[in-house]
C-alpha positions as CSV (number, residue, x, y, z in Angstrom):
1,M,15.1,38.7,-17.2
2,K,12.8,35.8,-18.8
3,T,15.3,33.1,-18.9
4,T,16.7,33.9,-14.6
5,I,13.0,33.3,-13.7
6,F,12.2,30.2,-16.0
7,T,16.0,28.6,-15.1
8,L,15.5,28.7,-11.6
9,F,12.1,28.5,-11.0
10,L,12.5,25.1,-13.2
11,A,15.6,23.8,-11.3
12,V,13.4,24.1,-7.7
13,C,10.5,22.4,-9.1
14,S,12.3,19.7,-10.1
15,L,14.8,19.1,-6.5
16,S,11.8,20.3,-4.2
17,L,10.0,16.5,-5.6
18,Y,12.3,13.7,-4.5
19,G,11.3,11.2,-1.9
20,Q,13.6,9.2,0.9
21,D,13.9,5.9,-0.8
22,Q,15.6,3.1,-2.6
23,T,16.0,5.7,-5.8
24,H,16.5,9.0,-3.6
25,D,21.0,8.4,-4.2
26,L,20.5,7.9,-7.8
27,I,18.4,10.7,-8.6
28,V,20.3,13.2,-6.7
29,K,23.4,11.7,-8.6
30,G,21.5,12.1,-11.5
31,V,20.5,16.1,-11.5
32,D,24.2,17.0,-9.0
33,S,25.9,15.6,-12.5
34,M,23.2,17.5,-14.9
35,M,24.3,20.8,-13.1
36,I,27.9,20.6,-13.4
37,G,27.8,19.5,-17.3
38,N,28.0,15.8,-17.1
39,Y,24.7,14.9,-19.0
40,T,25.8,11.4,-20.3
41,A,26.7,10.4,-16.3
42,S,23.5,12.2,-15.8
43,L,20.8,10.7,-18.1
44,E,22.3,7.0,-17.1
45,L,21.8,7.6,-13.7
46,L,18.8,8.9,-14.4
47,T,17.6,6.0,-16.6
48,E,18.3,3.2,-14.2
49,A,16.5,4.9,-11.8
50,R,13.6,5.2,-14.0
51,A,13.9,1.7,-14.3
52,I,13.2,1.1,-10.7
53,A,10.7,3.2,-10.5
54,E,8.7,1.6,-13.1
55,E,9.6,-2.0,-11.2
56,E,7.8,-0.7,-8.0
57,E,5.7,1.3,-9.2
58,D,6.7,4.4,-7.4
59,Y,5.1,7.4,-9.0
60,K,7.1,10.0,-7.9
61,N,10.6,9.4,-8.0
62,L,9.2,8.0,-12.2
63,F,7.9,11.4,-12.0
64,V,11.0,13.0,-11.1
65,S,13.6,11.0,-13.2
66,I,11.4,11.2,-16.4
67,N,11.5,15.1,-15.5
68,N,15.3,15.5,-14.9
69,I,16.0,13.5,-18.0
70,G,13.6,15.8,-20.2
71,L,16.0,18.4,-18.3
72,N,19.3,16.9,-19.6
73,Y,17.6,17.3,-23.0
74,H,16.5,20.8,-22.8
75,K,20.2,22.2,-21.4
76,L,21.8,20.2,-24.1
77,L,18.8,22.2,-26.3
78,D,17.5,18.5,-28.0
79,T,14.5,20.5,-28.0
80,D,12.1,17.5,-29.3
81,E,13.3,15.3,-26.6
82,A,12.9,17.1,-24.1
83,L,9.8,17.7,-24.8
84,K,8.8,13.5,-25.3
85,Y,9.6,13.9,-21.7
86,Y,8.0,17.2,-20.4
87,L,4.7,15.2,-22.1
88,E,5.0,11.9,-21.0
89,A,6.0,13.1,-17.1
90,Y,2.3,15.8,-17.4
91,T,1.0,12.8,-18.6
92,L,2.3,10.6,-15.2
93,A,1.6,13.9,-12.6
94,I,-2.4,14.0,-14.5
95,K,-3.1,10.2,-13.9
96,E,-1.5,9.3,-10.6
97,L,0.3,12.5,-8.9
98,D,-1.4,15.6,-7.3
99,D,-2.0,19.4,-8.9
100,S,1.9,20.1,-8.0
101,Y,3.9,18.0,-10.0
102,E,1.2,19.0,-12.8
103,M,1.6,22.4,-12.3
104,T,6.4,21.1,-12.7
105,S,5.4,19.9,-15.9
106,L,3.0,22.3,-17.6
107,N,5.4,25.0,-16.3
108,N,8.3,23.1,-17.9
109,I,6.3,22.9,-21.6
110,A,5.5,26.7,-21.7
111,I,9.4,27.3,-21.1
112,L,9.8,25.3,-23.9
113,Y,7.7,26.7,-26.3
114,S,8.5,30.2,-25.0
115,Q,12.0,29.7,-25.9
116,E,11.3,28.3,-29.4
117,K,9.2,31.1,-30.1
118,N,6.0,29.0,-30.1
119,L,4.0,31.9,-28.3
120,D,0.9,30.6,-28.3
121,K,1.4,27.3,-27.1
122,A,3.6,29.1,-24.2
123,I,0.7,31.1,-23.1
124,E,-1.8,27.9,-23.2
125,Y,0.4,26.0,-20.8
126,F,1.5,29.0,-18.4
127,K,-2.3,29.8,-18.0
128,K,-3.2,26.6,-17.4
129,A,0.3,26.6,-14.2
130,Y,-1.2,29.8,-13.4
131,E,-5.0,28.6,-12.9
132,L,-3.8,25.9,-10.8
133,S,-1.5,27.9,-8.7
134,A,-4.5,30.0,-7.7
135,K,-6.3,26.7,-6.4
136,E,-3.3,25.4,-4.6
137,K,-3.3,28.5,-3.0
138,D,1.0,29.5,-3.6
139,P,1.3,33.0,-3.7
140,L,5.0,32.3,-4.9
141,K,4.5,30.0,-7.6
142,R,1.0,32.2,-8.7
143,G,3.6,35.1,-8.7
144,I,6.0,33.9,-11.0
145,Y,4.0,32.0,-13.5
146,A,1.9,36.0,-13.9
147,I,5.4,37.6,-14.3
148,N,5.9,34.3,-17.7
149,L,2.7,35.1,-18.4
150,A,3.0,38.8,-18.9
151,Q,6.5,38.2,-20.5
152,V,5.3,35.7,-23.4
153,F,2.4,38.8,-24.1
154,S,5.1,41.6,-24.4
155,D,7.2,38.9,-26.7
156,K,4.0,38.8,-28.6
157,E,3.7,42.6,-28.2
158,E,0.1,42.2,-26.9
159,F,1.2,45.1,-24.1
160,L,-2.5,45.4,-22.4
161,E,-2.7,41.9,-22.1
162,A,0.6,41.8,-19.9
163,L,-0.2,45.0,-17.8
164,P,-3.0,42.9,-15.6
165,Y,-0.5,40.4,-14.8
166,L,2.4,42.0,-14.3
167,K,-0.4,44.1,-11.6
168,T,-0.7,40.7,-9.9
169,A,2.4,39.6,-10.0
170,I,3.6,42.2,-7.9
171,D,0.6,42.5,-5.5
172,L,1.5,38.5,-4.8
173,L,5.3,38.8,-4.5
174,K,5.6,41.4,-2.0
175,S,7.2,39.1,0.7
176,E,9.1,37.8,-1.6
177,P,12.0,40.8,-2.0
178,D,14.3,39.2,-5.1
179,Y,10.9,38.0,-6.9
180,L,9.2,41.6,-6.3
181,L,12.5,43.2,-8.4
182,E,11.9,40.8,-11.5
183,A,8.4,42.1,-11.6
184,Q,9.0,45.6,-10.6
185,A,11.6,45.7,-13.7
186,A,9.1,44.1,-15.9
187,M,6.0,46.6,-15.3
188,A,8.9,49.3,-16.1
189,I,9.5,47.9,-19.5
190,L,5.7,47.2,-20.2
191,E,5.4,51.3,-19.2
192,K,8.2,52.0,-21.8
193,D,6.3,49.3,-24.3
194,L,3.0,50.8,-23.7
195,G,3.9,54.8,-24.7
196,N,4.3,55.9,-21.3
197,I,8.4,56.9,-21.6
198,E,8.6,59.6,-18.6
199,M,6.9,57.0,-16.6
200,A,9.0,53.9,-17.4
201,K,12.5,56.7,-17.6
202,V,11.6,57.4,-13.6
203,K,10.7,53.9,-12.7
204,I,13.9,52.2,-14.5
205,E,15.9,54.9,-12.8
206,H,14.7,54.4,-9.4
207,L,14.8,50.1,-9.6
208,L,18.7,50.5,-11.4
209,P,20.7,51.2,-8.2
210,Q,18.2,48.1,-6.3
211,L,19.5,45.4,-8.6
212,K,22.9,44.8,-7.0
213,E,23.5,41.1,-6.7
214,K,24.9,39.0,-9.2
215,R,20.8,36.9,-9.9
216,H,19.8,40.1,-11.5
217,A,22.2,41.0,-13.9
218,E,20.2,40.5,-16.8
219,N,17.5,42.6,-15.5
220,K,19.3,45.1,-14.8
221,V,21.1,44.8,-18.4
222,A,17.7,44.7,-19.9
223,L,16.2,47.8,-18.3
224,M,19.8,50.1,-19.5
225,L,18.9,49.5,-22.8
226,T,15.4,50.4,-22.0
227,L,16.8,53.3,-20.9
228,S,19.3,54.0,-23.6
229,K,16.5,53.3,-25.9
230,I,14.5,56.3,-24.2
231,E,17.8,58.7,-24.3
232,S,18.5,57.6,-28.3
233,N,14.9,58.9,-29.1
234,Q,15.3,62.3,-27.2
235,G,18.4,62.7,-28.9
236,H,21.0,62.3,-26.0
237,I,23.3,60.2,-27.5
238,T,26.2,60.4,-25.3
239,K,24.0,59.3,-22.6
240,A,22.2,56.2,-24.2
241,L,26.2,55.4,-25.1
242,D,27.2,55.6,-21.8
243,L,24.3,52.8,-20.5
244,C,25.4,50.4,-23.4
245,T,29.0,50.5,-22.3
246,N,28.0,50.7,-18.6
247,A,25.6,47.2,-19.3
248,L,28.1,45.4,-21.4
249,L,30.5,46.0,-17.9
250,Q,27.6,43.6,-16.0
251,A,28.4,40.2,-14.7
252,P,27.2,37.6,-15.2
253,I,25.1,38.2,-18.9
254,N,24.9,35.5,-21.6
255,I,26.5,35.9,-25.4
256,N,22.6,36.9,-27.1
257,T,22.5,40.0,-24.2
258,R,25.6,40.9,-25.0
259,Y,24.6,41.1,-29.3
260,E,22.0,42.7,-28.2
261,I,23.8,45.3,-26.1
262,F,26.1,46.1,-29.7
263,S,23.5,45.7,-32.1
264,N,21.9,48.7,-30.1
265,I,25.0,50.6,-30.1
266,N,25.4,50.1,-33.9
267,E,21.9,51.2,-34.1
268,I,22.7,54.6,-31.9
269,N,25.8,55.1,-34.2
270,R,24.0,54.8,-37.4
271,K,21.7,57.6,-36.2
272,S,24.4,59.9,-34.9
273,E,25.9,59.3,-38.4
274,N,29.6,58.2,-36.9
275,Y,29.7,55.2,-39.3
276,K,33.1,54.3,-38.5
277,K,31.9,53.0,-34.0
278,A,29.1,51.5,-36.1
279,L,31.5,49.4,-38.4
280,V,33.0,48.5,-34.6
281,A,29.8,47.6,-33.5
282,M,29.4,45.8,-36.3
283,D,32.3,43.8,-36.3
284,S,31.7,42.9,-32.5
285,M,28.2,41.9,-33.3
286,S,29.6,39.4,-36.4
287,R,31.9,37.7,-33.6
288,L,29.5,37.0,-31.4
289,R,27.1,35.6,-34.0
290,Q,29.6,32.9,-34.6
291,V,30.9,32.3,-31.4
292,I,26.1,31.5,-30.9
293,Y,26.7,29.2,-34.0
294,D,29.7,27.5,-32.6
295,L,27.8,26.7,-28.8
296,R,25.0,25.4,-30.6
297,S,26.7,23.6,-33.0
298,G,29.0,22.0,-30.1
299,Q,25.5,21.7,-28.2
300,Q,24.3,19.4,-30.8
301,Y,27.1,17.2,-31.6
302,Q,27.2,16.9,-27.1
303,A,23.6,15.8,-27.4
304,N,23.7,13.8,-30.3
305,K,27.3,11.8,-28.3
306,V,24.5,11.9,-25.1
307,K,21.7,9.8,-26.9
308,F,24.1,7.7,-28.4
309,D,26.0,7.1,-25.5
310,V,22.3,6.4,-23.3
311,L,21.8,4.1,-26.2
312,N,24.2,2.1,-25.7
313,Y,23.6,2.0,-21.6
314,E,19.9,1.4,-22.0
315,S,21.0,-1.4,-24.3
316,Q,23.9,-3.1,-21.6
317,L,21.0,-2.4,-18.9
318,T,18.5,-5.2,-21.3
319,K,21.0,-7.6,-21.8
320,E,22.1,-7.1,-17.8
321,R,18.2,-8.3,-17.5
322,Q,18.9,-10.4,-19.6
323,Q,21.1,-12.3,-18.8
324,N,19.6,-12.6,-14.8
325,Q,16.6,-13.7,-15.7
326,S,18.5,-16.4,-17.7
327,Q,20.9,-17.0,-14.6
328,R,17.5,-17.7,-12.3
329,R,15.9,-19.7,-15.3
330,L,19.1,-21.5,-15.5
331,I,19.1,-22.4,-11.0
332,I,15.6,-23.4,-11.0
333,V,16.7,-25.7,-14.2
334,I,19.4,-27.3,-11.7
335,L,17.4,-27.5,-9.1
336,S,15.2,-29.2,-10.4
337,G,17.2,-31.6,-12.8
338,A,19.0,-32.3,-9.0
339,L,15.8,-32.8,-7.4
340,I,15.1,-35.5,-10.1
341,I,18.6,-36.9,-10.0
342,I,18.0,-37.3,-5.8
343,F,14.6,-38.7,-6.3
344,L,16.6,-41.6,-9.2
345,L,19.3,-42.0,-6.7
346,I,16.9,-43.1,-4.2
347,W,15.2,-45.3,-6.4
348,A,18.4,-46.6,-7.6
349,L,19.4,-47.2,-3.8
350,R,16.2,-48.5,-3.2
351,L,16.1,-51.6,-6.3
352,A,19.8,-51.6,-5.3
353,R,20.2,-51.2,-9.4
354,I,24.0,-49.5,-8.8
355,R,24.9,-49.8,-12.7
356,N,21.9,-47.7,-13.4
357,K,23.3,-45.5,-10.6
358,Q,26.6,-45.3,-11.9
359,R,25.0,-45.1,-15.7
360,K,23.2,-41.9,-15.0
361,D,25.6,-40.3,-12.5
362,L,27.9,-40.5,-16.0
363,L,25.2,-38.7,-17.9
364,H,24.6,-36.3,-15.5
365,R,28.1,-35.2,-15.9
366,Q,27.9,-35.3,-19.7
367,E,25.5,-33.2,-19.5
368,K,26.4,-30.4,-17.4
369,I,29.7,-30.4,-19.5
370,L,27.9,-29.7,-22.7
371,N,25.6,-27.0,-20.9
372,L,28.9,-25.5,-20.0
373,E,29.5,-25.9,-23.4
374,L,27.0,-24.2,-24.7
375,E,26.6,-21.2,-22.0
376,N,31.0,-21.0,-23.4
377,E,29.8,-20.9,-26.6
378,K,26.4,-18.2,-25.4
379,A,29.4,-15.9,-23.6
380,N,31.6,-15.5,-26.6
381,N,28.5,-14.8,-29.3
382,L,27.5,-12.1,-26.5
383,L,30.9,-10.7,-26.3
384,L,31.7,-10.8,-30.0
385,E,28.1,-9.1,-30.5
386,K,29.2,-6.0,-27.5
387,Q,32.6,-5.4,-29.8
388,L,30.2,-5.2,-33.0
389,E,28.1,-2.3,-31.5
390,E,30.6,-0.7,-30.3
391,N,32.9,-0.3,-33.5
392,K,29.5,0.3,-34.9
393,T,28.5,3.2,-32.4
394,R,32.4,4.5,-32.6
395,L,31.7,4.7,-36.6
396,L,28.8,6.7,-36.4
397,L,30.3,9.1,-33.9
398,E,33.2,9.6,-36.7
399,Q,30.8,9.4,-39.3
400,E,29.2,12.3,-37.0
401,Q,32.2,14.8,-35.8
402,H,33.5,15.1,-39.7
403,K,29.7,16.1,-41.0
404,H,30.3,18.7,-38.0
405,E,33.9,20.1,-38.8
406,I,32.2,20.4,-42.4
407,A,29.3,21.9,-41.6
408,S,31.2,24.0,-39.4
409,K,33.5,25.8,-41.6
410,N,30.8,26.0,-44.2
411,R,29.2,28.2,-41.5
412,K,32.1,30.0,-40.6
413,L,32.2,30.9,-45.1
414,S,28.2,31.7,-45.1
415,A,29.0,33.9,-41.9
416,R,31.9,35.4,-43.6
417,A,30.3,36.2,-46.9
418,L,27.0,37.9,-45.4
419,F,29.1,40.1,-43.3
420,L,31.2,41.0,-46.1
421,T,28.2,42.2,-48.0
422,E,26.2,43.7,-45.2
423,R,30.1,45.6,-44.5
424,N,30.1,46.6,-48.3
425,K,26.3,47.6,-48.0
426,L,27.5,50.1,-45.5
427,V,30.7,51.5,-46.9
428,E,28.3,52.2,-50.6
429,S,25.9,54.3,-48.1
430,I,29.5,56.1,-46.3
431,I,30.0,57.0,-50.4
432,Q,27.4,57.7,-51.2
433,D,26.7,60.4,-48.9
434,L,30.1,62.4,-49.0
435,E,29.8,62.0,-52.5
436,Q,26.2,63.3,-52.1
437,S,26.8,66.0,-49.1
438,D,27.2,70.0,-49.6
439,K,28.7,70.2,-46.0
440,I,31.9,68.0,-47.5
441,K,34.3,70.5,-50.0
442,P,35.7,67.9,-53.2
443,V,39.4,68.4,-51.8
444,K,42.0,66.0,-52.6
445,E,42.0,64.6,-49.4
446,T,39.0,63.8,-49.6
447,K,38.5,62.1,-52.9
448,G,41.8,60.1,-51.9
449,H,39.3,58.9,-49.0
450,I,36.2,57.9,-51.9
451,K,39.1,56.2,-53.7
452,R,40.1,54.1,-50.8
453,L,36.7,53.2,-49.7
454,K,35.5,51.9,-52.9
455,A,38.8,50.4,-53.6
456,L,37.5,48.0,-50.4
457,L,34.9,46.9,-52.5
458,K,36.4,44.8,-54.6
459,E,35.7,41.9,-54.7
460,D,38.3,39.4,-57.3
461,E,40.6,39.2,-54.2
462,E,38.4,38.5,-51.4
463,W,36.5,35.7,-53.9
464,G,40.0,34.3,-55.0
465,D,40.6,33.4,-51.1
466,F,36.8,32.1,-50.3
467,A,37.1,29.9,-53.3
468,K,40.4,28.4,-52.2
469,Y,39.7,28.0,-48.6
470,F,36.1,26.7,-49.9
471,D,37.5,23.7,-52.0
472,E,39.9,23.3,-48.6
473,V,37.1,22.5,-46.8
474,N,34.5,20.8,-49.3
475,H,37.2,18.4,-50.6
476,G,37.8,20.5,-54.5
477,L,33.9,20.4,-55.1
478,L,35.1,23.5,-57.2
479,K,37.7,22.3,-58.9
480,R,35.7,18.9,-59.4
481,L,33.0,20.8,-60.9
482,K,35.1,22.9,-62.9
483,N,36.8,19.7,-64.6
484,K,33.6,18.2,-65.6
485,H,31.6,21.4,-67.0
486,E,34.3,23.9,-68.3
487,N,31.7,26.3,-69.7
488,L,31.3,27.5,-65.7
489,N,32.7,31.2,-65.2
490,A,33.5,32.7,-62.2
491,N,30.1,33.8,-61.1
492,D,28.9,30.7,-62.3
493,M,31.2,29.0,-59.9
494,R,30.3,31.7,-57.3
495,F,26.6,31.5,-57.1
496,I,26.9,26.8,-56.9
497,S,29.4,27.9,-53.9
498,Y,26.8,30.0,-52.4
499,L,24.0,27.2,-53.2
500,Y,26.0,24.3,-52.0
501,M,26.3,26.1,-48.1
502,N,22.5,26.1,-48.0
503,L,22.2,29.6,-48.5
504,S,18.6,31.3,-49.4
505,M,17.9,32.8,-52.9
506,K,17.4,36.2,-50.6
507,E,20.8,35.5,-48.8
508,I,22.6,34.7,-52.5
509,A,21.1,37.9,-54.0
510,S,21.8,40.1,-51.4
511,I,25.7,38.7,-51.5
512,M,26.1,39.1,-55.0
513,N,24.4,42.0,-55.3
514,I,21.2,41.3,-57.8
515,T,17.4,40.8,-57.2
516,P,15.9,37.5,-56.3
517,D,14.3,36.8,-59.9
518,A,17.9,37.8,-61.5
519,C,19.1,35.0,-58.6
520,R,16.6,32.6,-59.8
521,K,17.3,32.9,-63.6
522,R,20.9,32.3,-63.1
523,K,20.4,29.0,-61.0
524,E,18.1,28.1,-64.7
525,R,21.0,28.9,-66.6
526,I,23.8,27.5,-64.5
527,S,21.4,24.3,-64.5
528,K,21.1,24.4,-68.6
529,K,25.0,24.9,-68.9
530,M,25.4,21.7,-67.5
531,E,22.7,20.1,-69.1
532,L,20.6,18.8,-66.0
533,S,17.2,17.4,-67.3
534,D,13.8,19.3,-66.4
535,K,13.2,16.9,-63.3
536,E,16.9,17.2,-61.4
537,D,17.4,19.6,-59.2
538,L,20.8,21.9,-59.0
539,Y,21.7,21.9,-55.4
540,S,20.9,17.9,-55.5
541,Y,23.3,17.1,-58.4
542,I,26.1,19.1,-56.9
543,S,25.5,17.1,-53.4
544,Q,26.8,13.7,-55.0
545,L,29.6,15.1,-56.6
């Protein structure tokens, strides 16, 4: 629900501020490119619009350009760059523009902090926007800011703080049916969080039939999940699972929402001791987690690529400006020289000194030839510099892509290892329940099932496949390490591979089924086996092999 409100209001604010002047077309084209995901083209157009607005001191279009540059980086998940431009737009709004522009900046900054889970900062900036909207007497914006504030307080589990803002939002948005449904959905979920279970259940069942449009899909899923948790806690397992299944059919919903639905299905099946379906849900969660990792990695790579492209474009704009300035200076010099030559010619005619005139004409021609040669040499130098810059940029991109591919494969390995660990824990739990249950008779068929489950816990073959794939991804790291330190055993090599994938001691301990303290001691023992000094770090050492 929160994402729907934030994103919609962000786009409306950005597009409603356009001026009608020479930078208008550039800004519109830049925003259109951003909306279809062509971020490089969008940033180039907005950067050019910003340069023109700065030269003309057109603060409104300058604000819109900077704000939408920040929005591009926001969509590319580059939080630091987005925050830098949002703060720059906020400073400009305070110095040169009115409160409506300041509200837009405050809202964008608050959204960014909220998505980064910096909830205290998000509340600070949403409150500023909320107070400004009261001064501007804009009930729609004030109602939306009230919903946003309530959502952030709910995320902090400060439900009593959220309640008055939602009441205010419902009162302000009575003439806006779509936004009113958003506020009422938030209130229904808040009732459950406040412990008013039956009240929440009645409100949710009343609201669900009204949420028919696609823009309300996320809100509808949030209500279904809340109602599913209520039904599960009341022992209505079948009804709770049916709500989750129906939630999966809603569209459009994002990947994180789908992950939350499968997580809820897994929890319900565990509670009802239906471990087979719990395993299926966990498998879906694992796949979605990998998809989320891949999407984030892809967005980070795209953000880096866009940065390189924009830097090149800014460099090109700078060079073009310098060339234009050089051309203007050259024209002035040529005009000045022409005036001097005309004066000299007149003077020569007046004095009837034909020889001097011819000599000066010859010198003038030689000077022009020399200037042309110098300009040609400069042009060649500029061309060589451009080619060098392009080669350098291409090499940097290739290096970044190579690092990205290795990091992505290592993330897949770590995700696989963590998944196997979680699976083994669940299988161990099932075996223990089967062995200790008084209801299950120790018949031959049951023992056979237990034996097969225990067979799933064997890791030798899985470790062999894991080590082989790890060596392929990391260019024979384990083989080089074994050749250099022959006294390392299989468990040592396994520990080193997890450490190289940048897993924490807690995660490694979970995978290897040992305590974190034992994990740290193993690290010290391996460092001693490899004869590392006290100042040498094991991770730094293996990273340099």
